[in-house]
C-alpha positions as CSV (number, residue, x, y, z in Angstrom):
1,M,83.9,117.9,66.1
2,E,85.9,115.2,68.6
3,G,85.6,114.7,72.2
4,P,88.4,115.7,74.4
5,M,92.1,113.5,74.1
6,M,91.8,110.9,76.3
7,H,94.9,109.9,78.6
8,V,96.3,106.4,78.6
9,A,96.8,104.9,82.3
10,R,98.6,101.8,82.6
11,L,98.4,99.7,86.2
12,V,102.2,99.9,87.3
13,A,101.4,98.1,90.7
14,I,98.8,96.6,93.3
15,T,100.6,96.7,97.0
16,E,99.7,97.6,100.4
17,W,100.0,100.9,101.5
18,K,102.9,100.4,103.4
19,N,104.9,99.2,100.1
20,V,104.5,102.3,98.1
21,P,107.2,104.0,97.2
22,S,108.0,107.1,98.8
23,E,107.6,109.4,95.6
24,I,103.8,108.1,94.9
25,R,102.8,108.4,98.3
26,P,101.7,111.7,97.9
27,F,98.8,110.8,95.3
28,V,97.9,108.2,97.5
29,E,97.7,110.6,100.3
30,F,95.7,113.0,98.5
31,R,93.0,110.6,96.7
32,A,92.7,109.4,100.8
33,A,91.6,112.8,101.7
34,V,88.9,113.0,99.0
35,E,88.0,110.5,100.1
36,D,87.9,110.8,103.2
37,R,89.7,107.6,103.9
38,Q,92.0,106.5,106.7
39,L,95.3,104.9,105.2
40,D,96.2,101.9,107.1
41,E,99.5,99.6,106.7
42,K,98.0,96.9,105.3
43,E,95.2,99.2,102.6
44,L,95.3,97.7,99.2
45,V,95.8,100.2,96.7
46,A,96.3,99.9,92.6
47,I,99.1,102.4,91.2
48,L,98.1,103.4,87.9
49,N,100.5,106.2,85.9
50,V,99.1,108.0,83.4
51,E,101.6,107.5,80.4
52,T,104.3,110.2,79.2
53,T,103.5,111.9,82.8
54,T,104.3,111.8,85.8
55,C,101.3,111.6,87.6
56,Y,99.9,108.6,89.5
57,I,96.5,107.8,90.2
58,P,95.8,105.5,93.2
59,V,92.7,103.3,92.9
60,F,92.1,101.9,96.8
61,L,90.7,97.8,96.4
62,R,88.9,97.4,99.9
63,N,85.7,98.4,99.2
64,P,84.5,96.6,96.1
65,H,84.7,98.4,93.4
66,T,83.4,97.7,90.0
67,M,85.0,97.8,87.0
68,E,82.6,100.6,85.8
69,D,83.4,102.3,88.8
70,I,86.8,102.9,88.0
71,E,86.6,103.5,84.4
72,K,84.0,106.4,85.5
73,D,86.4,107.8,87.9
74,L,89.0,107.8,85.4
75,E,87.0,109.2,82.4
76,N,86.3,112.0,85.0
77,Q,90.1,112.8,84.7
78,D,90.5,112.5,80.9
79,A,91.9,108.6,81.3
80,K,91.3,105.5,80.1
81,L,93.2,102.0,80.9
82,T,94.9,100.1,78.9
83,L,93.7,96.7,77.7
84,D,95.8,94.6,79.6
85,S,95.5,97.0,83.2
86,K,91.8,96.6,82.6
87,E,91.8,92.5,82.5
88,V,94.9,92.6,85.5
89,L,92.2,94.8,87.6
90,A,89.5,92.9,86.7
91,K,90.6,89.8,87.6
92,H,91.7,91.6,91.4
93,L,88.1,92.2,91.6
94,T,86.8,89.3,91.1
95,K,89.0,87.5,94.0
């Protein structure tokens, strides 16, 4: 028997909090609350979209994350990154 169907998450932007579009802000605010994080204008966030949905998954980039951490977090949400999104995020994380 196969495991649960994984949703595909695609990177749509890496931007500062102040530039996050209003329709995506509630997703970022919710994630910040879950992580007990105070948002400031310069908070860098990667915005992932779960394909075929209007659901967004924000990933805060201020504290060093590893690609493994991000993938585990997405896996907990039954999602996985597209290869191109993974490559862009990996390059960003090594800066």
